[in-house]
N, CA, C and O of each residue as an XYZ file, in Angstrom:
284
protein
N     103.661     99.733     84.476
C     103.286     98.709     85.468
C     104.473     97.878     85.822
O     105.302     97.533     84.979
N     104.541     97.554     87.121
C     105.536     96.590     87.520
C     105.119     95.670     88.684
O     104.377     96.093     89.570
N     105.554     94.524     88.679
C     105.308     93.580     89.725
C     106.351     93.762     90.805
O     107.548     93.895     90.548
N     105.832     93.761     92.055
C     106.720     93.832     93.225
C     106.677     92.591     94.029
O     106.008     91.603     93.728
N     107.491     92.713     95.146
C     107.576     91.634     96.067
C     106.250     91.182     96.598
O     105.413     92.032     96.899
N     106.011     89.968     96.729
C     104.778     89.361     97.220
C     103.689     89.344     96.191
O     102.522     89.175     96.544
N     104.030     89.518     94.884
C     102.980     89.325     93.823
C     102.123     90.663     93.733
O     101.046     90.624     93.137
N     102.536     91.752     94.263
C     101.681     93.003     94.156
C     102.103     93.667     92.869
O     103.189     93.428     92.341
N     101.177     94.540     92.361
C     101.379     95.297     91.144
C     101.285     96.754     91.490
O     100.529     97.149     92.378
N     102.082     97.582     90.762
C     102.172     99.014     90.987
C     102.116     99.702     89.637
O     102.924     99.445     88.744
N     101.106    100.613     89.513
C     101.070    101.386     88.192
C     102.000    102.547     88.206
O     101.719    103.530     88.892
N     103.089    102.502     87.493
C     104.122    103.529     87.446
C     103.567    104.719     86.705
O     103.627    105.851     87.186
N     103.014    104.451     85.505
C     102.431    105.523     84.690
C     101.416    104.794     83.729
O     101.361    103.578     83.542
N     100.608    105.783     83.144
C      99.576    105.220     82.169
C      99.242    106.297     81.216
O      99.378    107.471     81.558
N      98.794    105.959     79.984
C      98.500    106.843     78.957
C      97.233    106.430     78.193
O      97.312    105.363     77.584
N      96.166    107.055     78.135
C      94.967    106.602     77.498
C      95.103    106.662     76.014
O      95.949    107.392     75.499
N      94.320    105.939     75.332
C      94.263    105.938     73.824
C      93.653    107.271     73.410
O      92.988    107.909     74.226
N      93.851    107.704     72.197
C      93.294    108.956     71.660
C      91.740    108.918     71.885
O      91.101    107.886     71.679
N      91.203    109.996     72.282
C      89.751    110.150     72.559
C      89.349    109.704     73.908
O      88.165    109.803     74.232
N      90.211    109.232     74.711
C      89.915    108.817     76.079
C      90.695    109.571     77.169
O      91.807    110.006     76.871
N      90.231    109.754     78.346
C      90.983    110.256     79.455
C      90.832    109.340     80.656
O      89.856    108.591     80.702
N      91.738    109.348     81.635
C      91.755    108.523     82.756
C      91.026    109.163     83.901
O      91.404    110.240     84.362
N      89.960    108.495     84.378
C      89.180    108.967     85.479
C      90.153    109.154     86.689
O      91.216    108.536     86.739
N      89.747    110.044     87.683
C      90.489    110.266     88.812
C      90.483    109.040     89.857
O      91.295    109.001     90.782
N      89.600    108.132     89.667
C      89.512    106.986     90.527
C      90.444    105.864     90.026
O      90.021    104.922     89.356
N      91.703    106.008     90.375
C      92.835    105.074     90.035
C      93.325    104.439     91.301
O      93.692    105.110     92.265
N      93.322    103.095     91.277
C      93.999    102.430     92.438
C      95.401    101.927     91.908
O      95.462    100.896     91.240
N      96.436    102.608     92.190
C      97.688    102.357     91.546
C      98.552    101.302     92.344
O      99.556    100.840     91.800
N      98.230    100.948     93.488
C      98.949     99.900     94.264
C     100.093    100.640     95.102
O     100.123    101.860     95.264
N     100.966     99.798     95.576
C     101.093     98.359     95.399
C      99.889     97.623     96.032
O      99.444     97.975     97.125
N      99.392     96.636     95.353
C      98.179     95.885     95.764
C      98.128     94.630     94.930
O      98.810     94.498     93.914
N      97.347     93.762     95.363
C      97.062     92.497     94.565
C      96.459     92.821     93.208
O      96.715     92.149     92.209
N      95.629     93.898     93.205
C      94.948     94.312     91.972
C      95.051     95.785     91.872
O      94.731     96.449     92.858
N      95.476     96.396     90.754
C      95.417     97.790     90.472
C      94.272     97.972     89.527
O      93.902     97.052     88.798
N      93.701     99.169     89.533
C      92.515     99.486     88.791
C      92.589    100.901     88.205
O      93.117    101.817     88.835
N      92.061    101.063     87.011
C      91.885    102.336     86.388
C      90.775    102.315     85.457
O      90.367    101.236     85.028
N      90.204    103.509     85.076
C      89.093    103.569     84.194
C      89.349    104.626     83.141
O      89.626    105.783     83.458
N      89.251    104.209     81.848
C      89.303    105.119     80.723
C      87.988    105.583     80.308
O      87.119    104.753     80.038
N      87.756    106.855     80.229
C      86.469    107.396     79.788
C      86.544    108.095     78.415
O      87.470    108.867     78.167
N      85.564    107.824     77.518
C      85.579    108.483     76.231
C      85.477    110.043     76.491
O      84.865    110.494     77.459
N      86.076    110.777     75.622
C      86.039    112.237     75.595
C      84.664    112.827     75.473
O      84.098    113.304     76.456
N      84.131    112.802     74.306
C      82.815    113.450     74.065
C      81.788    112.472     73.573
O      80.690    112.891     73.207
N      82.075    111.214     73.543
C      81.088    110.234     73.010
C      80.344    109.512     74.109
O      80.813    108.549     74.715
N      79.123    110.055     74.333
C      78.301    109.398     75.395
C      77.720    108.016     74.954
O      77.180    107.268     75.769
N      77.852    107.708     73.634
C      77.447    106.404     73.204
C      78.565    105.320     73.495
O      78.243    104.132     73.529
N      79.688    105.659     73.675
C      80.838    104.746     73.995
C      80.959    104.488     75.430
O      80.932    105.424     76.229
N      81.099    103.183     75.827
C      81.243    102.774     77.244
C      82.568    103.124     77.805
O      83.560    103.227     77.083
N      82.595    103.315     79.129
C      83.879    103.441     79.783
C      84.592    102.145     79.750
O      83.948    101.101     79.649
N      85.942    102.147     79.831
C      86.756    100.922     79.865
C      87.436    100.839     81.190
O      88.315    101.629     81.535
N      86.966     99.785     81.969
C      87.539     99.589     83.277
C      88.593     98.434     83.217
O      88.340     97.351     82.690
N      89.746     98.730     83.770
C      90.863     97.738     83.738
C      91.246     97.272     85.140
O      91.248     98.049     86.094
N      91.552     96.050     85.234
C      92.201     95.385     86.388
C      93.554     94.957     85.936
O      93.713     94.385     84.858
N      94.540     95.235     86.762
C      95.935     94.722     86.449
C      96.410     93.970     87.614
O      96.350     94.377     88.774
N      96.927     92.750     87.194
C      97.403     91.801     88.210
C      98.820     91.314     87.733
O      99.204     91.473     86.575
N      99.520     90.747     88.651
C     100.872     90.157     88.304
C     100.668     88.677     88.008
O     100.057     87.923     88.766
N     101.234     88.304     86.826
C     101.282     86.878     86.506
C     102.761     86.451     86.581
O     103.666     87.233     86.874
N     102.930     85.153     86.295
C     104.315     84.671     86.405
C     105.231     85.324     85.448
O     106.421     85.458     85.735
N     104.732     85.749     84.297
C     105.565     86.465     83.257
C     105.400     87.970     83.292
O     105.843     88.636     82.356
N     104.791     88.542     84.313
C     104.751     90.018     84.411
C     103.362     90.482     84.572
O     102.441     89.673     84.689
N     103.175     91.793     84.581
C     101.877     92.407     84.737
C     100.902     92.169     83.635
O     101.304     92.237     82.474
N      99.623     91.889     83.905
C      98.625     91.609     82.870
C      97.397     92.446     83.176
O      96.912     92.491     84.307
N      96.902     93.119     82.119
C      95.630     94.009     82.269
C      94.538     93.296     81.525
O      94.746     92.601     80.530
N      93.310     93.519     82.091
C      92.125     93.014     81.439
C      91.026     93.918     81.617
O      90.919     94.523     82.684
N      90.187     94.079     80.675
C      88.947     94.915     80.714
C      87.927     94.134     81.534
O      87.700     92.945     81.307
N      87.320     94.827     82.491
C      86.239     94.259     83.258
C      84.865     94.922     83.073
O      84.768     96.087     82.688
N      83.906     94.223     83.331
C      82.542     94.908     83.065
C      82.255     96.164     83.929
O      82.648     96.286     85.089
N      81.552     97.057     83.267
C      81.230     98.267     83.909
C      79.946     97.945     84.855
O      78.917     97.438     84.410
N      80.123     98.277     86.113
C      79.044     97.933     87.049
C      78.196     99.175     87.488
O      77.329     99.107     88.359
N      78.531    100.332     86.796
C      77.621    101.518     87.168
C      76.273    101.295     86.685
O      76.070    100.596     85.692
N      75.342    101.855     87.338
C      73.936    101.766     87.046
C      73.442    103.029     86.372
O      72.229    103.218     86.288
N      74.327    103.925     85.876
C      73.849    105.112     85.290
C      73.162    104.861     83.950
O      72.689    105.802     83.313
């Protein structure tokens, strides 16, 4: 992740934790907010992890956001 001119963020690369894969729906920027979703491999009991990444004064910051899917 990197912060760019005007406070935009750009996802240069990403790597999911073991047991997760990254969904094809990635908003890598440059934008005010970049987004990606980590989905569990074979565990239907485990929730997807949705992330929003923004630039702060000290660099890019990611946070998990609520899953809004109605599945």
